[in-house]
C-alpha positions in Angstrom: 56.0 -43.9 132.3 57.3 -46.6 135.2 61.2 -46.6 135.4 61.4 -50.0 134.6 60.0 -50.5 131.1 63.0 -47.6 130.3 65.7 -50.2 131.9 64.4 -53.0 130.4 64.5 -51.6 127.0 67.6 -49.9 127.5 69.5 -53.8 129.1 68.9 -55.4 125.6 69.7 -53.3 123.6 72.8 -53.1 125.3 72.5 -57.2 124.8 71.8 -56.9 121.6 74.3 -55.1 120.1 77.2 -57.1 122.0 75.2 -60.0 120.0 74.9 -58.5 116.7 78.0 -56.1 115.9 81.3 -57.1 115.8 82.9 -55.5 118.9 86.6 -54.2 118.2 89.7 -54.7 121.2 90.3 -50.7 121.9 93.7 -49.8 123.2 93.1 -49.0 126.8 94.7 -49.8 130.1 93.8 -51.9 132.2 90.6 -50.1 133.1 89.2 -52.5 135.7 91.6 -52.1 138.2 90.0 -49.0 139.1 86.8 -50.7 140.4 88.8 -53.3 142.0 87.6 -51.8 145.0 84.4 -48.9 145.7 85.5 -46.1 143.3 84.1 -44.5 140.3 85.6 -44.3 137.2 84.7 -42.2 134.8 85.2 -42.9 130.7 85.2 -39.3 129.2 86.0 -38.6 125.6 84.4 -36.8 122.9 80.5 -38.5 121.7 80.2 -41.6 119.5 83.8 -42.5 120.3 82.8 -45.6 122.0 82.3 -44.4 125.5 79.5 -46.9 126.2 81.1 -50.1 124.6 84.1 -49.7 126.3 82.0 -49.5 129.2 80.1 -52.2 128.7 82.7 -54.4 128.0 84.6 -53.6 131.1 81.3 -55.0 133.2 80.5 -58.1 131.5 80.0 -60.7 133.1 78.9 -58.9 136.4 75.9 -57.7 137.4 75.4 -54.4 136.8 72.7 -51.2 136.9 72.6 -49.3 133.7 71.1 -46.6 133.0 71.6 -44.4 129.5 71.1 -40.3 130.6 71.0 -40.0 127.0 67.6 -41.6 126.6 64.9 -39.2 125.3 62.3 -40.7 128.0 64.1 -39.5 131.1 64.7 -35.8 129.0 63.2 -34.2 132.1 65.0 -36.9 135.1 65.8 -34.5 137.4 68.6 -35.1 140.6 65.8 -35.7 143.1 64.5 -38.8 140.2 67.9 -41.0 140.9 66.1 -42.5 143.6 63.8 -44.0 141.9 66.4 -45.0 139.3 68.2 -46.4 141.6 64.9 -47.9 143.6 63.9 -50.1 140.2 67.6 -51.1 139.6 67.0 -53.0 142.9 63.9 -54.2 141.3 64.5 -55.8 138.0 68.8 -56.6 138.7 69.0 -57.5 142.5 71.4 -56.1 144.7 74.0 -54.9 142.0 77.5 -53.9 142.7 78.3 -52.2 139.8 76.5 -48.6 138.0 76.7 -48.3 134.9 75.9 -44.2 133.8 76.0 -43.4 130.5 76.2 -39.5 129.9 75.7 -38.2 133.3 76.5 -35.7 132.8 72.3 -35.1 131.6 71.2 -34.6 135.1 72.0 -31.9 137.4 73.3 -32.1 140.8 74.2 -35.9 140.1 77.7 -35.8 141.9 76.0 -36.1 145.0 73.8 -39.5 144.1 77.0 -40.9 142.4 79.1 -39.9 145.8 76.2 -41.3 147.6 76.6 -45.0 145.7 80.1 -44.8 146.0 79.7 -44.3 150.0 77.4 -47.2 150.3 80.3 -49.8 148.7 78.8 -49.8 145.0 81.6 -49.4 141.9 80.8 -47.0 139.4 81.5 -46.0 136.3 80.3 -42.9 134.2 80.5 -41.6 130.5 80.5 -38.4 129.6 81.1 -36.1 126.5 82.9 -33.5 128.3 86.1 -32.7 130.3 84.3 -30.3 132.6 82.5 -33.5 133.7 84.7 -33.8 136.6 85.5 -30.5 137.5 82.7 -30.0 139.9 81.2 -31.0 143.5 82.3 -34.5 142.6 86.5 -33.9 142.6 86.1 -31.8 145.3 84.5 -34.1 147.4 85.5 -37.8 145.3 89.8 -36.6 145.5 91.4 -39.3 145.2 88.1 -41.9 145.4 88.0 -41.9 141.3 89.9 -41.9 138.2 89.5 -40.7 134.6 89.8 -41.8 130.9 89.6 -40.5 128.0 88.5 -42.5 125.2 89.2 -41.3 121.5 87.5 -42.2 118.1 89.6 -45.7 116.6 93.4 -45.0 116.0 94.9 -46.9 113.1 95.3 -50.2 114.9 92.5 -50.1 116.1 90.9 -48.6 112.6 92.6 -52.2 111.2 91.1 -54.3 113.4 88.0 -53.2 112.6 88.1 -54.0 108.9 89.7 -56.6 109.0 93.2 -56.0 108.5 96.1 -58.7 109.8 99.7 -56.9 109.5 102.1 -59.1 108.4 105.8 -58.6 110.4 109.4 -60.2 111.5 110.3 -58.9 114.3 110.1 -55.0 114.0 110.4 -55.2 109.7 107.1 -55.5 107.9 106.9 -57.6 104.5 106.1 -55.9 101.9 103.0 -56.6 100.7 101.7 -55.6 104.2 103.1 -51.8 104.1 101.6 -52.2 100.5 98.2 -52.4 102.7 99.0 -50.4 105.5 99.7 -46.9 103.2 96.5 -47.9 101.4 95.0 -48.0 104.5 96.2 -45.1 106.2 94.6 -42.7 103.5 91.8 -44.4 104.2 92.1 -43.6 107.2 93.5 -40.4 107.6 89.9 -39.7 105.1 86.8 -42.0 107.6 88.2 -41.4 110.2 87.7 -43.8 113.6 84.2 -42.8 114.2 82.1 -46.7 114.7 78.7 -45.8 113.1 80.7 -43.6 110.2 83.0 -46.8 109.1 79.9 -49.2 110.0 77.1 -46.7 107.9 78.7 -44.1 106.1 80.9 -41.5 105.3 78.1 -38.6 105.3 77.4 -40.0 108.7 80.2 -37.6 110.5 77.9 -34.2 110.0 75.2 -36.0 111.9 78.1 -36.7 114.4 79.1 -32.5 114.7 75.5 -31.5 114.9 74.9 -34.0 117.9 78.7 -33.3 119.9 77.5 -28.8 118.8 74.0 -29.6 119.9 73.9 -31.7 122.7 77.8 -30.7 124.7 78.0 -27.0 123.6 74.5 -25.6 122.5 72.7 -26.8 125.5 75.1 -26.2 127.8 76.5 -23.3 127.1 72.9 -22.1 126.5 74.1 -20.4 123.3 71.3 -18.4 121.7 73.1 -17.6 117.7 72.1 -21.3 116.4 73.6 -19.9 112.9 76.6 -18.5 113.4 78.1 -20.6 116.5 78.2 -23.4 114.1 80.0 -20.7 111.4 82.2 -20.7 114.2 82.9 -24.5 114.8 82.9 -25.0 110.9 86.2 -21.6 110.5 88.1 -23.3 113.4 87.8 -26.7 112.3 89.1 -25.1 109.2 92.4 -24.0 111.9 93.2 -27.3 111.9 97.1 -28.1 112.5 97.7 -24.1 112.4 98.0 -21.1 115.3 94.0 -20.0 116.0 93.6 -16.4 116.9 90.6 -15.9 119.1 91.4 -12.3 118.9 91.5 -12.2 115.0 88.5 -14.9 115.0 86.4 -12.1 116.9 86.9 -9.4 114.6 86.4 -11.0 111.6 82.9 -12.6 113.1 81.7 -9.7 114.5 81.8 -11.3 118.2 82.6 -9.4 121.0 86.3 -11.9 122.6 84.6 -13.2 125.8 82.3 -15.1 123.3 84.8 -16.6 121.4 86.4 -17.4 124.5 83.3 -19.0 125.8 82.8 -21.1 122.4 86.1 -21.6 122.0 86.5 -23.7 125.5 83.4 -24.7 124.7 84.5 -27.2 121.5 87.7 -27.9 123.7 85.7 -28.9 126.6 83.3 -31.3 124.5 86.2 -32.8 122.9 86.0 -31.4 119.5 89.3 -30.4 118.7 92.8 -31.2 120.7 95.0 -27.9 121.8 98.8 -27.4 121.3 100.6 -24.8 123.7 103.9 -22.6 123.1 106.6 -25.4 124.9 108.5 -22.7 127.4 109.9 -22.5 130.6 108.0 -18.3 131.2 104.8 -18.8 132.7 103.4 -15.4 131.0 105.0 -16.2 128.1 102.4 -19.4 127.5 100.0 -17.9 128.3 100.1 -15.6 125.8 101.7 -17.4 122.8 99.1 -18.4 120.4 97.3 -21.8 120.5 97.7 -24.2 117.9 94.1 -26.3 116.7 93.9 -29.8 116.3 90.3 -31.3 114.8 89.8 -35.3 117.4 89.1 -37.1 114.1 90.5 -37.2 110.3 87.0 -37.1 109.4 86.0 -33.7 110.5 89.5 -32.6 108.1 88.3 -34.1 104.9 84.8 -34.2 105.1 84.0 -30.3 107.3 87.2 -28.6 106.7 87.6 -29.2 103.4 91.4 -29.7 104.2 91.9 -33.1 102.3 94.0 -32.0 100.0 96.3 -30.6 102.6 98.5 -33.9 103.3 101.0 -32.5 105.6 98.7 -30.7 107.6 96.3 -33.3 108.3 99.5 -35.7 108.8 100.7 -34.0 111.4 96.7 -33.8 113.2 96.8 -37.0 112.4 99.8 -36.9 114.9 98.2 -34.7 117.6 95.6 -37.6 118.3 98.1 -40.0 118.5 99.8 -38.1 120.9 96.9 -36.0 123.1 96.1 -40.0 123.6 98.8 -41.3 124.4 100.3 -38.4 126.8 97.5 -36.1 127.7 98.6 -32.6 127.1 100.3 -31.2 123.9 103.2 -28.6 123.0 104.9 -26.9 120.1 107.7 -25.0 120.3 108.7 -21.9 118.6 112.5 -20.0 118.5 113.8 -20.0 115.7 112.1 -22.1 114.0 109.0 -24.5 115.0 108.6 -27.8 116.1 105.8 -29.3 115.4 105.3 -31.4 119.2 107.6 -31.9 122.5 106.1 -34.1 125.0 106.7 -37.1 126.7 111.0 -36.1 126.4 110.4 -36.3 122.5 111.1 -34.0 119.6 108.7 -34.4 116.8 108.4 -32.9 113.1 105.5 -33.1 110.5 106.7 -33.8 106.7 104.9 -34.9 103.4 108.1 -36.1 102.3 108.6 -39.5 100.7 111.5 -39.3 100.1 115.5 -37.3 101.5 115.6 -35.0 99.0 111.8 -34.3 99.9 112.7 -32.9 103.8 112.8 -30.2 104.4 116.5 -28.7 106.0 114.4 -26.5 108.4 112.7 -29.4 109.7 115.7 -31.2 111.5 117.5 -27.5 112.1 115.0 -26.5 114.7 115.1 -30.4 115.8 119.1 -28.9 117.2 117.1 -25.9 119.0 115.6 -28.7 121.4 116.8 -30.7 124.8 115.0 -34.3 123.8 115.9 -37.7 124.4 114.5 -39.1 121.2 114.4 -36.2 118.0 111.8 -37.8 115.3 110.7 -36.5 111.9 107.5 -38.3 110.5 107.4 -38.4 107.3 104.9 -40.2 104.1 106.9 -42.7 103.2 110.5 -42.1 104.0 112.6 -43.7 106.7 116.7 -43.4 108.1 119.0 -41.6 110.7 120.8 -38.8 110.7 122.6 -38.4 113.4 120.8 -38.3 116.1 118.0 -37.6 114.5 115.2 -40.6 112.7 112.9 -40.3 109.8 110.0 -43.0 110.6 106.8 -42.8 107.7 103.5 -41.4 109.9 102.2 -45.9 109.3 105.1 -46.8 111.3 105.5 -44.3 114.0 101.4 -44.7 114.5 102.0 -49.0 114.7 105.0 -48.0 117.1 102.9 -46.4 120.2 
């Protein structure tokens, strides 16, 4: 097929999206500043989290060339074909200054093409569903000339915007009616998650998203042949949410070699399906040999795939992990005589399903005494207080505070 027809179809679909769908403002920094000069901005993150929409928002009002490499009509595209795509863009849209290349990692050898565009003075936004997108040749060639931003499914604040919930507050205080609404909506957020299509279509759509992630971002990339066993492995890993995961134990229980388990686990992590927290320690070797904790990238995977909706405390911890990963990137936990769930950004944070003072386990507070941090928090379900240097804050308020 003539590539011009494919590009016209894709641009028309893009325009329909902005005319027919409600676009939610995302909680992201000012990304446009990275396109003030010829540069490459990479928007990375789990598949179907809204990367393409965010990229399109950044370029609204500009004359840009757009290619969605997830289009099945471009499935067999090779690196040498990209100049033909570029020519078609110029023929259709003129001498564009901006390029938006969606899921560009589908084309092997795309790095040289993007590097040439940048050297020609173009400003490029690429999206990708794999954390290794910029770990190869492009990163080597574009040292200091590219910026990456990881986008997650809707946060709690974005979830509220999508559902049209307006919060009434005076300063840092919320009205009683707003508090009750926020608690109810938090329950829904923990059940439905933040994938835009799940919220628009059906909560069952999360199964399709999981299959899409596993097949397109792990199976195809790693050339996995034992499909059913790999799916069972992925579900098993998700069921460890908010817990330590032992790859050697998984290797034994699933009768897989440790090399396969490590490769598959890294594949899930690279596809942003899971988040990993490492042990906080000043001894590098201890960090390497210590177990890692695992979290699902979206609460919907817990309520529907991992079937962990009843484990409220663990589900809360997972929500906090996503929130902190969005803000700080890497996650760490502390283990001494007791465990501290998160030590990041100068903050030590515990998470507990407590709604009153008497429900808080004393060990949660004792553990915080073992670490040095500028802020010590216990995130609860519905209890707010301060005891010395430790502050207790409800989950809904913690998520809205940033």
